[in-house]
N, C-alpha and C positions, 0 to 999 in steps of 0.2 A: 923575724919580727917585722921586717919591712913589708912582707906580703900581708900579714895581718893588719898592719897599719893602713895599707892601701884598701883592703876590704872594709875596714871600719870607716874609712873616709867615704867610701861609696854609700854605706848605710847612712851616714850623716847627711850626705847630699840628697838621698831619697827622703829622709825625714824632713829636710828643709822645704822640699817641694810637695810634701804630703797634704792631701786634701780629703783623706779617708773619713775624717769626722769634722765637726764644726769648730774645734778648738783653734785651728790655725787662723781663723778669721779675726780674732781679737788678740792673738799673741804678737809680741814684739819680735821675738826670736824663737826658733826651735832649739830644743835642748836635748840632743841625741845622747850625750854622755861623753866622758873624757877620762883619760888615764892611760895606763900601760897596756899595750895591745896583747902582751903575753903574760898578763898579771896572774898570779896564783889565786887572787881573790877578786870577786866582783861584789860591790855593794850596790844594792838596788833599792831605791826609795819609791815614793808614791808618784810625785809629779813636780814640775818646776813651780817655784813660788815667784814673788815679785822680782827679787834680785836675780834669780836664775833666768827669768824671762828677759830681763834687761841685758844680761851679759851673754846669754846663750851657753852657760856653763852650769853643771849640776852642783848643788850644795855650796853656794857661795854667800848665803845670808847667815843669820844667827845659827841655824841648824848646821850649816856647813862649818862654821867656826868651832862648834862643839865637836863635830865629826873629826876635824883636824886634831883636836886635843885628845880625842879617844884613840885615834890612830897613833899619836905620839906616845900614848900610854903603853903601847905594845911595840914601840920603836919602829913605826912605819910612817911614811909620808904619803900624801895623796897621789903623787906621781908614780908610786910603786904599786898601786892598785887601780882598778877600773871602777868608776862611779857612774851610775846611771839611774834612770827612773822607769817605772812601768809605763807611764805616758810621757810623751815628748814635747807637748805644748802645755802652757799653763791654763788650768781651768779658771774661769772667771771668779774672782774673789777667793781664790784658793779653796774652792769647794771640793768635795770628794769627787773623784773621777767616776763617770757613769760607765755601766757595763759595756755599752757600745763603743765608748772611747778606749777602754782597756782592750777590747777586742781588735779595734782598728790598729793599735800600736803593737799588738802581740807579735806579729811577724818580725818587726824590727828587733825586739828584745830577744826573740828566739835566735835570730841570726847573729846577734852580738855574742850570745852565749856560745853558739857553735864556733864562731871565729876565735874567741879568746880561750875557750876550753879551760876554765879555771878549775882549780882543785876544790874551791869552796865558794859558795854564794852566800853572802850575808844579806838577809832581807831586813829592811828597816821599815817597820810598820806593818799593819795588818793587810793593806791592799797588796803590798809586795809579797808578803808571806802567802797570801791566798792564791797566788799564781802557781805555787808549788805544793802547798799544804792547805787545800781549800776547806777541809773539814776540821781544822784545828782552831784553837783559840790562843792568841798570842800571850794572854795572861797566864796560860797554863804551860806553854812550851818554850817561852823565851829563854835563850841561852842553852837550849838543848838541840844539838845537831841531829839531822836526820839524813838517811839515804833516801833518795827519791828517784823513781823511774819516771823520767820526764822527757817526752818527745823521743823515746827510744834510747835515751842516754841516762846513765846513772850520775846523779848529782849529789853532792853533799851540801845541804842547805842548813844554815844556822839562823833561825829567826831571832830578831831583836826588836825592842821598842824603837820607834822613830825618835831621833834626837829632839825633834820639836816637842814630843810628849815629855821628855826629860826636862826640857826647859820650862814647861808649864807646870809640872808636878814634881816637886822636890824629891819625893820618896823614890821616884823612878831613876833619879840621877845616879845614886849609888848602885842600883840594880844594873843599869846599862854599862856602867864601868866594870862591874864584876863580870858581866857577860863578855865584854870585850877582852878581858884578861884570859879568857879560856881559848881564844883564837890560836895563839902559838902552839899550845898543847895539841889542839885538834889538827893543825897542819902537820905537826911532827908525827902524829899517829898515822896520817895518810901516807907517809913516806915508808912505813913498814910494809914490806913486800906481801906478807900474808894478809894484812889488812886490805891492801890495794887490790888483791886478787880475789877477795871474797865475792862469790857469785851472787847475782840477783835472781830470785825465782820469778820467771816470766809470768807465772799464774797469779802472782800477787803484785799487780800494778801499784805504783806509789808506795811500795813497802817502806816502812819507816823503822829505822833501827837507831836507838839512842847511842851516842858515842861518848857520853859523859856519865858521871855519877856511877862509874863502875860497870856500865852496861856496854856490850858490844853486839 
C-alpha cells in the first residue's frame, strides 16, 4: 500500500502544478482526490465546489455530508474508499466542466485508476458516468452496474445520481439510497471466481453487462 500511496502523492503534486487548462488561475487549491490507496471502490464525482476548493479535499460540502451518510448506510467510512473527481480544479461558479477541461484532467484520473486498481468504480453524476459510458443516460441506468472495457482494462462501473441532485430533488433521495444498498451485493459477486474470470470479447469495446436484476 505504501508504494500506491507514494504514486498517488506524485499524481497529487502534478495536479497542484497543472496548467493544462485555465481552471487553475482562479482556483484556491487543487483537489486531486483522497482516500485509501488500495481501496476496493473509487467514487468519482464531477468537480470541486466552493468548500472543496477551500480545503483541497473532495466532497466536504453538503454533498460530501450526504455521501458520508450514504457510505454509513452500507457500513463504510470515507477513509475506506477513494474519492475523487473528473476535474481537479473548481470551475467558476460551479458551472459544468468544459470538454477541454475534462480532457486536460483525464490523464490524472486514468493514472489514479491504474494505481488503485479498484474492484468497482461508482460514478456520481452524468459527467463522471460519461467517462466510461458515454452513450448512456443516467436516468435510465442508475444503480445498474456495467462491465466496461476502458483503456485496455476491464472495469465494473456503477452509475449513480450525484448527491447534489438528491439534495435538490427529494424524489432522488430514496433512489440514491436504494442504489447504494446494492453495492455490498455487487462487491460480493465479484469475489466469485467464475464471475471474476468471465472473459471480455475484444471485438466489442465497452461491452456492458448488467450485474443486477437477475442479469449476468
